[in-house]
C-alpha positions as CSV (number, residue, x, y, z in Angstrom):
1,X,-9.1,11.5,-7.6
2,X,-7.9,7.7,-7.6
3,X,-10.7,5.7,-9.4
4,X,-11.3,2.2,-10.5
5,X,-14.2,1.2,-12.9
6,X,-15.7,-2.0,-14.1
7,X,-12.3,-3.7,-13.5
8,X,-12.0,-7.4,-14.7
9,X,-8.8,-9.2,-14.2
10,X,-7.6,-12.7,-14.9
11,X,-4.6,-14.7,-14.0
12,X,-2.3,-14.6,-17.2
13,X,-1.0,-17.9,-16.9
14,X,-4.4,-19.8,-16.2
15,X,-6.8,-17.3,-18.1
16,X,-8.7,-17.6,-14.8
17,X,-10.9,-14.4,-14.1
18,X,-10.2,-13.1,-10.3
19,X,-11.4,-9.4,-10.4
20,X,-14.9,-9.8,-11.6
21,X,-16.3,-5.8,-12.1
22,X,-14.9,-3.7,-9.2
23,X,-15.6,-0.5,-8.5
24,X,-13.7,1.9,-6.2
25,X,-13.1,5.5,-5.9
26,X,-10.9,7.3,-3.4
27,X,-10.7,11.4,-3.0
28,X,-7.6,12.9,-1.6
29,X,-7.7,13.1,2.0
30,X,-9.8,9.7,2.5
31,X,-8.5,6.4,4.0
32,X,-10.4,3.2,2.9
33,X,-9.9,-0.1,4.3
34,X,-10.9,-3.4,1.9
35,X,-11.4,-6.4,3.9
36,X,-12.3,-10.1,2.8
37,X,-11.7,-13.8,3.3
38,X,-8.5,-15.3,1.9
39,X,-8.8,-15.9,-2.1
40,X,-11.5,-13.0,-2.5
41,X,-8.8,-11.1,-4.6
42,X,-7.5,-8.1,-2.3
43,X,-4.1,-8.8,-3.3
44,X,-4.5,-9.3,-6.8
45,X,-6.1,-5.8,-7.0
46,X,-3.1,-4.3,-5.2
47,X,-0.6,-6.0,-7.7
48,X,-2.9,-4.9,-10.6
49,X,-3.0,-1.6,-9.6
50,X,0.9,-1.4,-9.9
51,X,1.2,-3.2,-13.2
52,X,2.2,-6.8,-12.1
53,X,2.9,-8.8,-15.2
54,X,1.3,-12.0,-13.7
55,X,-2.4,-10.2,-14.3
56,X,-4.2,-9.1,-17.5
57,X,-6.8,-6.5,-17.0
58,X,-9.8,-7.4,-19.6
59,X,-12.0,-4.7,-19.1
60,X,-12.4,-1.6,-17.2
61,X,-10.4,1.4,-16.0
62,X,-7.8,2.5,-13.4
63,X,-7.2,6.1,-13.3
64,X,-5.4,8.8,-11.2
65,X,-6.2,12.6,-11.6
66,X,-7.9,11.6,-15.1
67,X,-4.4,9.7,-16.4
68,X,-5.3,6.1,-17.5
69,X,-2.7,4.3,-15.6
70,X,-3.3,1.0,-17.5
71,X,-1.5,2.7,-20.4
72,X,1.7,3.0,-18.1
73,X,4.4,0.7,-16.8
74,X,5.1,-0.1,-13.2
75,X,7.8,2.5,-12.8
76,X,5.8,5.2,-14.9
77,X,2.7,4.4,-12.3
78,X,5.2,4.8,-9.3
79,X,6.1,8.4,-10.6
80,X,2.6,9.2,-11.3
81,X,2.2,9.1,-7.6
82,X,1.3,5.5,-6.3
83,X,3.0,3.5,-3.6
84,X,2.6,-0.4,-2.8
85,X,3.6,-1.6,0.6
86,X,4.2,-5.3,-0.5
87,X,2.7,-8.2,1.6
88,X,6.4,-10.0,1.4
89,X,9.1,-7.3,0.3
90,X,12.2,-8.8,-1.7
91,X,15.4,-9.1,-0.5
92,X,18.2,-7.2,-3.0
93,X,21.8,-8.2,-1.9
94,X,24.1,-5.8,-2.3
95,X,22.1,-2.9,-2.8
96,X,22.8,-0.4,0.3
97,X,19.6,1.0,1.9
98,X,21.1,4.6,2.0
99,X,22.0,4.9,-1.5
100,X,18.9,3.0,-2.8
101,X,16.7,5.7,-0.8
102,X,18.7,8.4,-2.3
103,X,18.3,7.1,-5.8
104,X,14.3,6.8,-5.4
105,X,14.0,10.1,-4.3
106,X,15.9,11.7,-7.1
107,X,13.8,9.6,-9.6
108,X,10.6,10.4,-7.5
109,X,11.2,14.2,-7.2
110,X,13.6,15.4,-9.7
111,X,15.9,16.7,-7.0
112,X,19.5,15.6,-6.4
113,X,20.3,16.3,-2.7
114,X,24.1,16.1,-1.8
115,X,25.1,12.7,0.3
116,X,25.2,14.8,3.6
117,X,21.6,17.0,3.1
118,X,20.1,13.5,1.9
119,X,21.6,11.9,5.1
120,X,20.0,14.7,7.2
121,X,16.4,13.9,5.6
122,X,16.7,10.5,6.3
123,X,17.7,10.9,9.7
124,X,14.4,13.0,10.5
125,X,12.3,10.2,9.1
126,X,14.2,7.3,10.8
127,X,13.4,9.4,13.9
128,X,9.7,9.2,13.3
129,X,9.8,5.2,12.8
130,X,11.9,4.8,15.8
131,X,14.9,3.1,13.9
132,X,18.8,3.3,14.4
133,X,20.8,5.0,11.9
134,X,22.9,1.9,11.3
135,X,19.9,0.3,9.8
136,X,20.7,2.5,6.6
137,X,24.2,0.9,6.3
138,X,22.7,-2.7,5.6
139,X,21.5,-3.9,2.2
140,X,17.9,-3.9,1.2
141,X,16.0,-6.2,3.3
142,X,18.6,-8.9,3.5
143,X,18.4,-10.5,6.8
144,X,15.5,-8.1,8.0
145,X,13.0,-9.5,10.4
146,X,9.4,-9.3,9.2
147,X,8.9,-6.0,11.2
148,X,12.1,-4.6,9.7
149,X,10.8,-5.2,6.5
150,X,7.5,-3.4,7.0
151,X,9.5,-0.6,8.6
152,X,11.6,-0.4,5.4
153,X,8.5,-0.3,3.5
154,X,7.7,2.9,5.9
155,X,10.7,4.5,5.4
156,X,10.3,4.4,1.5
157,X,6.7,5.9,2.2
158,X,7.8,8.9,4.1
159,X,10.8,9.6,1.4
160,X,8.6,9.6,-1.2
161,X,5.3,11.1,0.2
162,X,3.2,9.4,-2.6
163,X,-0.3,10.9,-3.8
164,X,-1.8,7.1,-3.5
165,X,-0.7,4.7,-1.1
166,X,-1.9,0.9,-1.1
167,X,-0.9,-1.1,2.2
168,X,-1.2,-4.7,1.1
169,X,-1.8,-6.5,4.3
170,X,1.0,-4.5,5.9
171,X,-0.2,-5.8,9.4
172,X,0.6,-9.4,8.7
173,X,3.2,-10.8,11.4
174,X,3.5,-7.4,13.2
175,X,3.4,-7.0,16.9
176,X,1.4,-4.4,18.7
177,X,4.7,-1.9,18.8
178,X,5.3,-2.4,15.2
179,X,1.5,-1.9,14.4
180,X,1.8,1.5,16.2
181,X,4.6,2.6,14.1
182,X,3.2,1.6,11.0
183,X,0.0,3.5,12.1
184,X,1.9,6.5,13.1
185,X,3.6,7.0,9.7
186,X,0.2,6.5,8.0
187,X,-1.4,9.4,10.1
188,X,1.8,11.6,9.8
189,X,1.7,11.4,6.4
190,X,-2.5,11.8,5.8
191,X,-2.4,14.8,7.9
192,X,1.1,16.1,5.7
193,X,0.0,15.5,2.6
194,X,-3.6,14.5,2.7
195,X,-2.8,11.5,0.4
196,X,-5.5,8.9,-0.8
197,X,-4.8,5.7,1.3
198,X,-6.0,2.1,0.8
199,X,-5.4,-0.3,3.5
200,X,-6.0,-4.2,2.5
201,X,-6.5,-6.5,5.5
202,X,-7.8,-9.5,6.9
203,X,-8.3,-8.0,10.2
204,X,-9.6,-4.8,12.0
205,X,-6.8,-4.4,14.5
206,X,-4.9,-2.0,12.2
207,X,-7.8,-0.2,12.3
208,X,-7.3,0.7,15.9
209,X,-4.2,2.7,14.6
210,X,-5.5,3.7,11.2
211,X,-8.9,5.5,11.1
212,X,-10.9,4.8,7.5
213,X,-13.1,7.1,6.2
214,X,-15.0,4.0,4.7
215,X,-14.8,0.1,4.8
216,X,-15.3,-2.4,1.8
217,X,-16.0,-5.8,2.1
218,X,-14.7,-7.8,-1.2
219,X,-15.9,-11.2,-2.1
220,X,-15.5,-13.4,-5.1
221,X,-13.7,-10.5,-7.0
222,X,-16.3,-7.6,-6.3
223,X,-17.0,-5.1,-3.5
224,X,-20.1,-6.3,-2.1
225,X,-20.7,-3.8,0.6
226,X,-19.3,-0.6,2.1
227,X,-19.8,1.4,5.1
228,X,-18.3,3.0,8.1
229,X,-15.7,1.7,10.6
230,X,-18.3,-0.1,12.3
231,X,-17.9,-2.7,9.4
232,X,-14.8,-3.7,10.9
233,X,-16.1,-4.2,14.6
234,X,-19.1,-6.4,12.9
235,X,-16.2,-8.7,11.0
236,X,-14.2,-9.0,14.2
237,X,-17.4,-10.0,16.3
238,X,-19.5,-12.3,13.6
239,X,-17.2,-12.5,10.8
240,X,-17.6,-12.2,7.1
241,X,-20.7,-14.2,6.8
242,X,-22.7,-11.4,8.9
243,X,-21.8,-9.0,6.0
244,X,-22.0,-11.3,2.8
245,X,-25.8,-11.7,2.3
């Protein structure tokens, strides 16, 4: 189980509290959607879970299978089974995509595949993502379009097969075809591994392709309401004011 209890988080540089007593638990095989207005604390939560140094936890806990993640550095949290798809992935010049993928695969699994065997593994995943093989010859995210950066995130995800996936506004700036690819990848991994998935989004459109078990509404640093996927439809039709009271 992935569990957050009474989490309080502030911005280190400003000492301003952003997360104010948030609780959330996701069991394996569940997809949860977290929705809320700009400034409600959604992306702060995502970055805090993975250990961003810009945010300080002042109270509460974040655990995975009983292990306190707050005691671990970001790389150790990743090795423990967490994966965060960034809203704005960074460009890393000079780092070849295929070499990078082979490195993180070896680090995560402890398995050192030969270059030929690893390339075959990657080719299978590229087919799932409808990506061309020459994609792996490029430098990590350098010159990538917004859609290509999101596909790169999805490629890392299918290579690593983590236990807990956090998608931070993965639908931002994507066209319908790219949204379908993201949905197909998430559903593929969900069926294959029964991982826990947290989808953070403003809009319900991504939920046309990813079917959540639960939908949570976040406001002013807390989850104020939770329900089924009908919440997302209500938000689309009437806005956040309809569920914030």
